[in-house]
C-alpha positions in Angstrom: 33.1 46.3 8.8 30.9 43.6 9.9 30.5 41.0 7.1 26.7 39.4 6.6 27.2 36.1 7.7 25.0 33.3 6.4 24.7 31.5 9.7 21.0 33.0 10.1 19.9 32.4 6.5 16.9 30.1 5.8 19.2 27.7 4.2 21.2 27.3 7.3 18.1 26.9 9.0 16.8 24.2 6.7 20.2 22.2 7.0 19.7 22.2 10.6 16.0 21.0 10.4 17.2 18.3 8.0 19.4 17.0 10.3 16.8 16.9 13.1 14.5 15.3 10.6 17.1 12.9 9.9 17.5 11.6 13.8 13.8 11.3 13.7 14.0 9.2 10.4 16.5 7.0 12.1 14.8 6.1 15.2 11.4 5.5 13.2 9.7 8.7 14.8 9.1 11.0 12.0 5.3 11.3 11.4 3.3 12.6 8.2 0.1 13.5 7.3 -2.3 11.5 4.8 -5.1 13.0 2.8 -8.8 11.8 4.2 -11.8 12.9 2.8 -15.1 11.9 2.0 -16.3 10.5 5.3 -19.6 8.4 5.8 -19.7 6.7 8.8 -16.5 4.7 9.5 -15.8 4.6 5.5 -13.9 7.3 4.3 -11.5 8.1 1.0 -8.0 7.8 2.3 -5.2 8.6 -0.2 -7.9 8.4 -2.9 -9.0 5.0 -2.0 -12.1 3.2 -0.1 -10.9 2.7 3.6 -12.3 2.0 7.0 -11.7 4.1 9.9 -10.5 2.4 13.3 -8.2 5.6 14.0 -10.4 8.5 14.7 -12.3 9.8 17.6 -15.7 9.4 16.2 -17.2 7.3 18.6 -20.6 7.6 17.9 -20.2 8.2 14.0 -21.5 11.6 14.0 -18.5 13.4 12.1 -20.5 12.5 8.8 -23.9 12.9 9.9 -26.3 14.6 7.5 -28.4 16.3 9.8 -25.7 18.2 11.5 -24.1 19.3 8.2 -27.4 20.6 7.3 -27.9 22.5 10.5 -24.3 23.9 9.9 -25.1 24.9 6.3 -28.4 26.5 7.1 -26.5 28.9 9.9 -23.9 29.5 7.5 -26.2 31.2 5.1 -27.6 33.4 7.8 -24.3 34.1 10.1 -21.6 33.9 7.5 -18.1 32.2 7.5 -16.2 33.5 10.3 -17.1 35.4 13.9 -14.5 38.3 13.0 -13.2 38.5 16.5 -12.8 37.7 19.9 -16.0 37.5 22.2 -15.1 40.4 24.2 -14.4 42.5 21.0 -17.1 42.9 18.8 -19.8 40.8 21.0 -20.9 37.3 20.9 -23.2 35.6 18.8 -26.8 34.2 20.2 -25.7 30.5 18.8 -22.8 30.5 20.9 -24.7 31.4 24.2 -27.2 28.7 23.0 -24.5 26.1 22.8 -23.0 27.3 26.1 -26.7 26.8 27.9 -27.1 23.4 25.9 -23.8 22.3 27.3 -24.5 23.3 31.0 -27.8 21.3 30.9 -26.2 18.5 29.0 -23.3 18.2 31.7 -25.9 19.3 34.7 -24.0 22.5 35.5 -24.5 26.0 35.9 -23.0 27.2 33.1 -20.3 26.7 30.4 -17.7 28.3 28.3 -16.6 27.5 24.9 -13.0 27.2 23.6 -11.2 26.4 20.2 -10.2 23.4 21.1 -9.5 21.0 23.9 -5.4 22.2 23.9 -6.9 25.6 23.9 -9.0 24.9 27.2 -6.5 23.2 28.9 -3.8 25.7 28.5 -6.1 28.6 29.1 -8.3 27.3 32.1 -5.4 25.6 34.2 -3.2 29.0 34.5 -6.2 31.2 34.9 -7.1 28.8 37.9 -3.9 28.3 39.6 -0.6 30.2 40.0 2.5 30.5 41.9 2.2 29.3 45.3 -0.3 26.6 44.6 0.4 22.8 44.1 -1.1 20.6 41.2 -1.1 16.8 41.8 -1.3 15.4 38.0 -1.2 11.5 36.7 1.8 10.6 35.1 0.2 9.8 32.1 -1.8 13.1 31.7 -2.4 14.6 28.0 0.0 16.6 26.9 -2.7 19.7 27.0 -2.9 19.1 30.7 0.8 19.1 31.1 1.2 22.1 29.2 -1.4 23.9 31.2 0.1 23.0 34.7 3.6 24.3 33.3 2.2 27.5 32.3 0.6 28.0 35.5 3.8 28.3 37.6 2.5 26.2 40.1 4.4 23.7 41.8 3.3 20.3 39.8 3.9 17.1 41.6 3.5 13.7 39.4 1.5 10.7 41.0 2.0 7.3 39.4 -0.7 6.4 36.8 -4.0 6.0 38.6 -2.3 5.4 42.0 -4.8 6.9 44.2 -3.2 5.7 47.3 -0.1 7.5 46.5 -1.8 10.6 45.6 -3.6 10.6 49.0 0.0 10.1 50.9 1.2 13.1 48.8 -1.8 15.3 49.5 -1.4 14.2 53.4 2.4 15.3 53.3 1.6 18.3 51.7 -1.1 19.5 54.5 0.4 22.3 56.2 0.6 23.8 52.4 -1.1 27.3 52.9 -1.8 28.0 48.5 -4.5 26.3 46.6 -4.2 22.8 45.9 -5.5 20.9 42.6 -5.9 17.5 41.4 -5.7 17.7 37.6 -6.6 14.4 35.4 -7.8 12.9 32.2 -10.9 11.0 33.0 -10.6 8.6 30.0 -6.8 8.1 29.2 -6.6 8.7 25.4 -3.7 6.2 24.5 -4.6 3.3 27.3 -8.4 3.7 27.2 -8.4 3.3 31.2 -10.4 5.3 33.5 -9.2 7.7 36.3 -11.7 6.5 39.2 -13.3 9.7 40.1 -15.0 8.6 43.0 -12.1 8.2 45.0 -10.8 11.5 43.3 -13.5 13.5 45.0 -13.1 11.7 48.3 -9.5 12.4 48.3 -10.3 16.2 47.5 -12.8 16.6 50.0 -10.6 15.0 52.9 -7.8 17.2 51.7 -9.4 20.4 50.6 -8.4 20.5 47.4 -9.9 21.2 43.9 -10.7 18.6 41.1 -10.1 19.5 37.4 -11.1 17.0 35.0 -10.3 16.6 31.4 -13.5 14.2 30.0 -12.5 14.6 26.3 -13.1 11.2 25.6 -15.6 10.5 27.9 -18.3 13.0 27.1 -21.3 11.7 25.1 -20.0 8.2 25.5 -20.0 7.3 29.3 -22.6 7.3 31.9 -26.4 6.0 31.5 -27.4 9.2 29.5 -24.0 10.1 27.9 -23.4 12.8 30.2 -19.8 11.6 30.7 -17.4 10.5 33.2 -18.6 12.3 36.1 -22.2 10.6 35.3 -20.3 7.0 35.2 -18.7 7.4 38.7 -21.7 9.1 39.9 -20.2 12.2 40.7 -21.5 14.9 38.6 -22.1 17.4 41.1 -18.6 16.9 42.8 -16.0 18.0 40.2 -15.1 21.5 40.2 -13.8 22.1 36.7 -15.0 19.9 33.8 -13.2 20.2 30.3 -15.1 18.4 27.7 -14.7 18.3 23.7 -16.8 18.6 20.9 -14.5 17.1 18.0 -14.8 13.4 19.2 -18.1 12.0 20.2 -20.0 14.8 19.6 -18.9 15.0 15.8 -18.0 18.9 15.2 -15.0 21.1 16.7 -13.8 22.8 20.1 -13.9 22.5 23.4 -16.0 23.6 26.7 -15.5 24.1 30.6 -18.6 23.5 32.6 -19.3 24.1 36.3 -20.5 26.9 38.1 -21.2 30.6 37.1 -18.5 32.2 39.0 -16.0 29.9 37.3 -17.5 30.5 33.6 -16.9 34.2 34.9 -13.4 34.2 35.9 -12.4 32.3 32.9 -14.2 34.6 30.7 -12.2 37.5 32.2 -8.6 35.6 32.9 -8.4 32.5 30.3 -5.9 33.8 28.0 -6.7 31.3 25.3 -10.4 32.4 25.4 -10.0 36.3 25.6 -7.6 36.5 23.2 -8.9 34.1 20.4 -11.4 34.8 17.5 -14.3 33.2 18.2 -15.3 29.6 16.3 -17.8 30.4 13.4 -21.5 30.9 14.6 -22.6 28.2 12.0 -20.3 25.1 13.7 -22.3 26.2 17.1 -25.6 25.8 15.4 -24.1 22.4 14.2 -23.2 21.3 17.2 -26.4 22.2 18.9 -28.2 19.5 16.5 -25.5 17.1 17.5 -26.1 17.4 20.9 -29.8 16.7 20.5 -28.9 13.7 18.7 -26.5 12.5 21.6 -29.8 12.7 23.6 -32.2 11.3 21.3 -30.6 8.4 20.3 -29.0 6.6 23.0 -28.6 3.3 20.9 -25.3 4.8 19.6 -23.7 4.4 22.8 -25.0 0.7 23.4 -23.6 -0.1 19.7 -20.3 1.6 20.3 -20.1 -0.8 23.4 -20.8 -3.8 21.7 -18.3 -3.0 18.9 -15.6 -2.4 21.4 -16.4 -5.6 23.1 -16.2 -7.3 19.9 -12.9 -5.8 18.9 -11.5 -6.7 22.3 -12.6 -10.3 22.1 -11.0 -10.6 18.7 -7.6 -9.0 20.0 -7.7 -11.7 22.8 -8.3 -14.6 20.6 -5.2 -13.3 18.9 -3.3 -13.5 22.2 -3.4 -9.7 23.1 -4.8 -8.4 25.9 -6.1 -4.8 25.6 -5.9 -2.6 28.7 -9.1 -0.5 30.0 -12.8 -1.6 30.3 -14.1 -4.4 28.9 -16.0 -2.4 26.7 -14.0 0.5 26.4 -13.8 2.2 23.2 -10.4 2.8 23.1 -8.3 -0.4 22.6 -4.3 -0.5 22.4 -2.0 -2.9 21.3 0.9 -2.9 22.6 3.8 -3.3 20.0 6.6 -1.9 22.1 9.1 -1.2 19.2 8.6 2.1 16.8 9.9 0.6 13.6 7.6 -2.5 14.1 4.5 -0.3 14.9 4.9 2.1 12.1 5.2 -1.1 9.5 2.1 -2.8 10.8 0.3 0.6 10.6 1.4 0.9 7.0 0.8 -2.4 6.0 -3.0 -1.8 7.6 -3.5 1.2 5.4 -2.3 -0.7 2.4 -5.5 -2.8 3.1 -7.6 0.1 3.4 -7.8 -0.1 7.0 -6.7 2.9 9.1 -5.5 2.6 12.8 -3.3 4.9 14.7 0.4 3.7 14.9 1.3 5.6 18.0 4.9 6.3 19.0 7.2 8.4 21.3 6.6 11.2 22.5 2.9 10.5 22.4 3.5 7.4 24.3 6.7 6.6 26.5 10.0 5.0 25.0 9.3 1.1 24.4 5.5 1.2 24.3 4.7 2.0 20.9 1.3 0.8 19.9 -1.4 0.4 17.8 -4.7 2.4 18.9 -7.7 1.2 17.8 -10.8 3.2 18.2 -14.2 1.7 17.9 -17.4 3.8 16.6 -21.1 3.0 16.8 -20.7 3.5 12.8 -18.5 0.1 12.4 -20.3 -2.9 11.2 -19.7 -6.4 12.0 -18.2 -7.1 8.7 -15.7 -4.0 9.1 -14.6 -5.4 12.4 -14.1 -9.0 11.1 -11.8 -7.5 8.3 -9.6 -5.7 10.7 -9.1 -8.7 13.3 -8.3 -10.9 10.0 -5.8 -8.3 8.6 -4.5 -8.3 12.6 -4.0 -11.9 12.8 -1.9 -11.8 9.6 0.3 -8.8 10.8 0.8 -8.9 14.5 3.8 -10.3 16.1 3.0 -13.8 17.4 2.6 -14.3 20.9 4.0 -17.2 22.9 1.1 -19.7 23.8 
């Protein structure tokens, strides 16, 4: 008679997981959540104490905007809390359609389709578009959601060095006899380094070699470009990108994501993107709030100007401390490379104790040996708050040789 061994019991699994967690502890790579609430501009309550947030992606200071909350609340009264099903099952709410139309106008495309998140958009859209027999060329520092979307597609994925357009061109040329579709998949703004992919060069190569372009503009949407339409506007290629992905939970201040492009693109994704087809729609009230957020983005360009000024102030202050951030001179993502994970975690915790929230980013989010503080500027930051951050960093950052 077979005995019921305990090898698969929950207690045994817990023991395995505790050992795995101990490995993370030893490498200073274990992560934990910290309570944050009561967002008002850049001011939040963290661990029950007042703090200034330099870690979020609330680039325009809209996440706590009362007007967006009021628009959401009003729609909540009318529409209720949930959409109740996927949009292809029980119908689509008019607020979702209104938001998609507004996003298409904002991005200058024929159409747009909403997704639950940027991760869902990338892992849904890429496998719906690329498949076995295709080739995807991907930047080495692409976001995890792009990496996973490419893997799920079952296409052959070829990695080119970060921002190395020349090498990308060589790879495209080498694969010229290929009969399948070819895709170039990149971030427009790289979330951990703050640098930009040259989309003008991307478009040129795609045209020259007959490839399609997929651009993740999560960190550029509503921030870059003269009108805030994003990285494609910044590089003057708005009508040349095949697939534009943008998120709503960063500069726009709500939640969710979208794919913008042609009407056939929307129709295909609506039918074949599993992350759309098999996901309950977001609450309609959130669409109402996002519509108000888009109105504010377009009506208040001063927010982008103030964001850029704050980013320059942070970068200038870091240079005075001997650190040279990567990216644009007014780039809103400001990395400070510390290298060692333990030291990065220590500085992040010390800043938090002083009421300053700064991302302490360690592997696997970034490569080994490149742990960093990820400072993000916001239009909501005041000069006094920035000065307070720089004063704290002056005391905490390791000294650089002069």
